[in-house]
C-alpha positions as CSV (number, residue, x, y, z in Angstrom):
1,M,41.7,49.1,10.7
2,A,42.3,46.9,7.8
3,D,41.0,47.5,4.6
4,I,38.8,44.8,3.6
5,T,38.3,43.8,-0.1
6,N,37.2,41.0,-2.2
7,A,39.8,38.3,-2.2
8,S,41.8,37.0,-5.3
9,E,41.7,33.4,-5.8
10,L,45.4,33.2,-4.8
11,E,45.0,35.0,-1.4
12,T,41.7,33.0,-1.0
13,H,44.3,29.9,-1.3
14,R,46.5,31.3,1.8
15,I,43.9,31.9,3.9
16,C,42.9,28.3,3.8
17,E,46.8,27.4,3.3
18,G,47.4,29.5,6.8
19,L,44.2,27.7,8.8
20,Q,45.3,24.6,7.7
21,A,49.1,24.7,9.1
22,F,47.3,26.3,12.4
23,N,45.2,23.3,12.5
24,R,47.7,20.5,11.8
25,A,49.6,22.3,14.8
26,V,47.4,21.1,16.9
27,V,46.0,17.8,15.7
28,G,48.5,17.0,13.3
29,S,48.7,16.1,9.5
30,I,45.2,15.8,8.6
31,E,44.2,13.3,5.8
32,S,41.7,13.4,4.0
33,T,40.1,10.4,2.1
34,P,37.1,10.5,-0.6
35,I,34.1,8.3,-1.0
36,Q,32.3,8.4,-4.1
37,L,30.2,5.5,-5.2
38,A,27.5,5.6,-8.0
39,A,24.5,2.7,-8.1
40,R,23.8,1.4,-11.9
41,D,20.4,-0.6,-13.2
42,E,20.6,-3.8,-15.0
43,A,21.3,-1.5,-18.4
44,G,24.3,0.9,-16.6
45,E,22.3,3.8,-16.3
46,L,22.9,5.7,-13.0
47,L,20.3,5.1,-10.4
48,G,22.1,7.6,-7.8
49,G,25.1,7.8,-5.6
50,I,26.6,8.8,-2.4
51,V,29.8,11.4,-1.9
52,G,32.0,12.3,1.7
53,D,35.2,11.5,2.6
54,V,36.9,10.2,5.7
55,L,39.0,12.9,7.7
56,L,39.9,13.2,11.5
57,G,38.0,10.1,12.2
58,W,34.7,10.8,10.7
59,L,32.7,10.3,7.6
60,E,31.1,13.3,6.7
61,I,28.2,12.7,4.1
62,H,28.1,15.2,1.6
63,V,25.3,14.1,-0.7
64,L,23.4,11.1,-1.3
65,W,21.2,11.3,-4.1
66,L,18.5,8.6,-6.3
67,R,16.6,9.6,-8.8
68,D,12.7,9.7,-8.1
69,D,12.1,6.2,-9.8
70,A,14.7,4.6,-7.9
71,R,13.6,5.8,-4.3
72,A,12.1,3.4,-2.0
73,H,13.6,0.3,-3.7
74,G,16.4,-0.3,-0.9
75,H,19.3,2.0,-2.9
76,G,19.8,4.6,-0.6
77,A,20.3,2.2,2.4
78,A,22.7,0.2,0.1
79,L,24.5,3.5,-0.9
80,L,24.4,4.6,3.0
81,H,25.3,1.3,4.3
82,A,28.6,0.7,1.9
83,C,30.0,4.1,2.4
84,E,29.4,3.9,5.9
85,R,31.8,0.5,5.6
86,R,34.0,1.8,3.1
87,A,34.3,4.7,5.9
88,M,35.5,2.3,9.3
89,Q,37.8,0.0,6.9
90,V,39.7,3.7,6.2
91,G,39.5,4.1,10.6
92,A,36.1,6.3,10.9
93,H,35.1,5.5,14.1
94,S,31.6,8.3,13.2
95,A,29.6,9.6,10.7
96,R,28.0,13.5,10.4
97,L,25.7,15.1,7.9
98,D,23.1,17.5,7.1
99,T,19.8,17.3,5.1
100,F,16.8,19.6,5.2
101,D,13.4,18.9,6.8
102,W,12.1,18.4,3.1
103,Q,14.7,16.2,2.7
104,A,15.6,12.6,4.5
105,E,15.9,13.3,8.1
106,A,12.9,10.4,8.5
107,F,15.5,8.0,6.0
108,Y,18.7,9.1,8.1
109,R,17.3,8.0,11.7
110,R,15.6,4.8,10.1
111,H,19.4,4.2,9.9
112,G,20.6,5.5,12.9
113,Y,21.2,8.4,13.2
114,E,20.5,11.0,15.5
115,R,19.8,14.8,14.9
116,F,22.2,17.3,17.0
117,A,21.9,20.4,15.8
118,V,19.2,22.4,13.7
119,L,18.9,26.0,12.0
120,D,15.6,27.3,11.9
121,R,14.6,29.5,8.8
122,Y,17.5,27.8,6.6
123,P,15.8,29.0,4.2
124,D,12.8,31.0,5.0
125,A,10.0,28.7,7.4
126,H,12.2,25.4,6.9
127,T,15.1,24.0,9.1
128,R,18.3,22.4,8.4
129,V,18.9,19.5,10.5
130,F,22.5,18.1,11.4
131,M,22.9,14.6,12.4
132,R,25.6,12.1,13.8
133,K,26.3,8.3,14.2
134,S,28.4,6.5,16.0
135,L,29.7,3.6,13.4
136,A,32.2,1.9,16.0
137,T,31.0,-1.8,16.7
138,D,31.8,-3.3,20.1
């Protein structure tokens, strides 16, 4: 039986490299293109932004955040659409994200995302929602 211990930083790096090498053998080189967009007001103050990356033909949205006073003014939709356009420019055909039941599922639904999986009790009485959208245009 193997001795299981905490991995060092070097071991963690080697573990990740090992999986990446395994994946490259199947799908080839895996390039990641970051997309990081900010929305600012007339004074240049940060209203919010979106952070994601494109890999394997998918836009993966990690964070979309707006200040409380910047919500419900179209900034979120503008950020989301700008991110999707940029993703398509670098070859994305689809998008995916996850959100929580207290966050923005309804917002994403309004913009064409559909729920494809949920994790119940994540945390406790809440749900983590996984969503996707086709970015391909006919």
